[in-house]
C-alpha positions as CSV (number, residue, x, y, z in Angstrom):
1,M,-131.3,129.1,65.0
2,A,-129.0,128.7,68.0
3,A,-129.8,126.8,71.1
4,G,-131.9,128.9,73.6
5,D,-133.1,131.2,70.6
6,D,-136.5,129.9,70.1
7,Q,-139.2,132.6,69.1
8,I,-142.1,130.7,70.7
9,L,-140.4,130.0,73.9
10,R,-139.1,133.9,74.0
11,S,-142.8,134.9,73.4
12,L,-144.1,133.0,76.3
13,G,-141.4,134.5,78.5
14,M,-139.5,130.8,78.8
15,A,-136.7,131.3,76.7
16,H,-134.4,130.0,79.0
17,L,-135.8,126.7,79.0
18,G,-134.5,126.1,75.4
19,N,-130.9,126.9,76.6
20,P,-129.5,124.1,78.8
21,S,-126.5,126.1,80.0
22,A,-129.2,129.0,81.1
23,M,-130.8,126.6,83.2
24,L,-127.9,124.8,84.6
25,G,-125.8,128.2,85.0
26,K,-122.3,128.2,86.4
27,K,-120.4,125.6,88.6
28,G,-122.9,122.8,88.4
29,G,-125.5,125.0,87.2
30,K,-128.0,127.4,88.7
31,F,-131.0,124.9,88.5
32,V,-128.6,122.4,90.4
33,G,-127.4,124.6,92.9
34,E,-131.2,125.8,94.0
35,F,-132.1,122.3,94.3
36,R,-129.0,121.4,96.4
37,D,-129.7,124.5,98.5
38,F,-133.4,123.2,98.6
39,A,-132.6,119.6,99.5
40,L,-130.0,120.5,102.3
41,R,-131.9,123.0,104.0
42,G,-132.1,122.2,107.6
43,N,-135.8,121.7,107.9
44,M,-136.1,119.3,104.7
45,I,-133.3,117.2,106.4
46,D,-135.7,117.2,109.8
47,M,-138.7,116.2,107.8
48,A,-137.0,113.2,106.1
49,V,-135.9,111.9,109.7
50,G,-139.4,112.5,110.7
51,I,-140.8,110.5,107.8
52,I,-138.2,107.6,108.5
53,I,-138.8,107.4,112.2
54,G,-142.7,108.0,111.5
55,A,-142.4,104.6,109.3
56,A,-140.6,102.6,111.7
57,F,-143.1,103.8,114.6
58,G,-146.0,102.6,112.1
59,R,-144.7,99.4,111.8
60,V,-144.1,99.0,115.9
61,V,-147.8,100.3,116.0
62,S,-149.0,97.8,113.6
63,S,-147.3,94.9,115.0
64,F,-148.6,95.7,118.4
65,V,-152.1,95.9,116.8
66,S,-152.0,92.8,115.3
67,D,-150.1,90.9,117.5
68,I,-150.7,92.0,120.9
69,L,-154.2,93.9,121.0
70,M,-156.0,92.0,118.5
71,P,-155.9,88.5,119.8
72,P,-157.2,89.3,123.3
73,I,-159.9,91.4,121.5
74,G,-160.7,88.2,119.3
75,L,-160.9,86.1,122.5
76,I,-163.2,88.5,124.0
77,S,-165.4,88.5,121.3
78,G,-165.8,84.7,121.8
79,R,-165.0,83.6,118.4
80,H,-161.0,83.4,119.3
81,A,-160.8,85.2,115.6
82,N,-157.8,86.9,114.3
83,F,-159.5,89.8,112.5
84,S,-156.8,89.9,109.6
85,N,-158.1,86.6,108.4
86,K,-161.8,88.0,108.1
87,F,-163.3,88.6,104.7
88,L,-166.3,88.2,102.6
89,N,-166.1,86.0,99.6
90,L,-167.6,87.3,96.7
91,S,-166.9,84.5,94.4
92,G,-169.5,82.0,95.6
93,H,-166.7,79.3,96.3
94,Y,-165.7,78.6,99.7
95,Y,-162.1,79.4,101.0
96,A,-161.1,78.5,104.4
97,T,-158.8,81.5,105.0
98,L,-158.1,84.8,103.2
99,A,-154.5,83.6,102.1
100,E,-156.5,80.5,100.2
101,A,-159.1,83.1,98.5
102,K,-155.9,85.1,97.4
103,A,-154.3,82.4,95.9
104,A,-157.4,81.4,94.1
105,G,-157.8,85.0,92.7
106,A,-161.2,85.0,94.3
107,A,-163.1,88.5,94.9
108,T,-163.2,89.4,98.6
109,I,-163.8,92.3,101.0
110,N,-161.1,92.1,103.8
111,Y,-162.9,93.8,106.5
112,G,-160.6,92.4,109.0
113,L,-157.5,94.0,107.5
114,F,-159.7,97.1,107.5
115,F,-160.3,97.0,111.2
116,N,-156.7,96.5,111.8
117,A,-155.7,99.3,109.8
118,V,-158.4,101.4,111.9
119,F,-156.9,100.2,115.1
120,D,-153.6,101.1,113.9
121,F,-154.8,104.6,112.8
122,L,-156.5,105.3,116.4
123,L,-153.3,103.9,118.2
124,V,-151.0,106.3,116.1
125,A,-153.2,109.1,116.7
126,L,-153.4,108.2,120.6
127,A,-149.8,108.2,120.9
128,V,-149.0,111.5,118.8
129,F,-151.8,113.2,120.7
130,L,-150.2,111.9,124.1
131,L,-146.4,112.8,122.8
132,I,-147.7,116.2,121.7
133,R,-149.4,116.9,124.9
134,Q,-146.3,116.0,126.8
135,I,-144.0,118.3,124.6
136,N,-146.7,121.2,125.3
137,R,-146.8,120.7,128.6
138,L,-142.9,120.7,128.9
139,T,-142.8,123.7,126.7
140,R,-145.3,125.6,129.0
141,Q,-143.3,124.7,132.5
142,S,-140.1,126.1,130.7
143,E,-141.7,129.4,129.7
144,T,-141.1,132.0,132.7
145,P,-143.4,134.8,132.7
146,A,-142.0,138.1,132.4
147,P,-141.5,139.9,135.8
148,T,-144.1,142.5,136.9
149,T,-141.9,144.0,139.7
150,K,-138.2,145.0,140.2
151,E,-136.1,145.5,143.5
152,C,-135.6,149.0,144.8
153,P,-131.6,149.2,144.9
154,F,-131.7,151.5,148.2
155,C,-134.6,149.6,150.3
156,F,-134.9,146.5,148.5
157,A,-138.6,146.7,148.2
158,A,-140.3,145.1,145.5
159,V,-141.8,148.0,143.3
160,P,-143.4,147.7,139.6
161,V,-141.2,147.6,136.8
162,Q,-142.7,150.5,135.2
163,A,-141.9,152.6,138.2
164,T,-139.5,155.5,138.1
165,R,-139.6,156.2,142.0
166,C,-139.8,153.7,144.8
167,G,-142.9,153.8,146.5
168,H,-141.5,153.1,149.9
169,C,-138.3,155.2,150.0
170,T,-139.1,157.7,147.3
171,S,-135.8,156.8,145.5
172,M,-135.4,157.6,141.8
173,L,-135.0,154.1,139.7
174,K,-133.3,153.5,136.6
175,T,-135.8,152.7,133.7
176,G,-135.3,149.8,131.2
């Protein structure tokens, strides 16, 4: 039986799957060519850039939350606490820090890390909201409404766009 001549694949309408040359096609392959066209499509590259910038932005926000925002909140709470070190120990042994508990392999519920992740999310959501709000504000300002009047070339009076005759001097107007 020749490659690509599989009766089972043919009956399923997938005979091309048994033939590598049919799948690859000419000049690097149909499959490879389609994949290249897909991967190099403009919106795909824009999405990749957005993901990379989003990841970097996420790290900045995480640092802002853990290094700048959380210490004052811990100070205000009266415990001078660092929320990232808050945890519930489920093992029954005492551990002073989360790092000690993790090193010992103790089961812990790390609610401080969860709070930091929630604050990260809320700050990212707020930043994205403010960014999109500004973008929408700028795009609304740049859109100019369609004119509702035009100027009569004879008497220079304002007349409606759809008018065929000037209401002031009765001159015939060009439409369009």
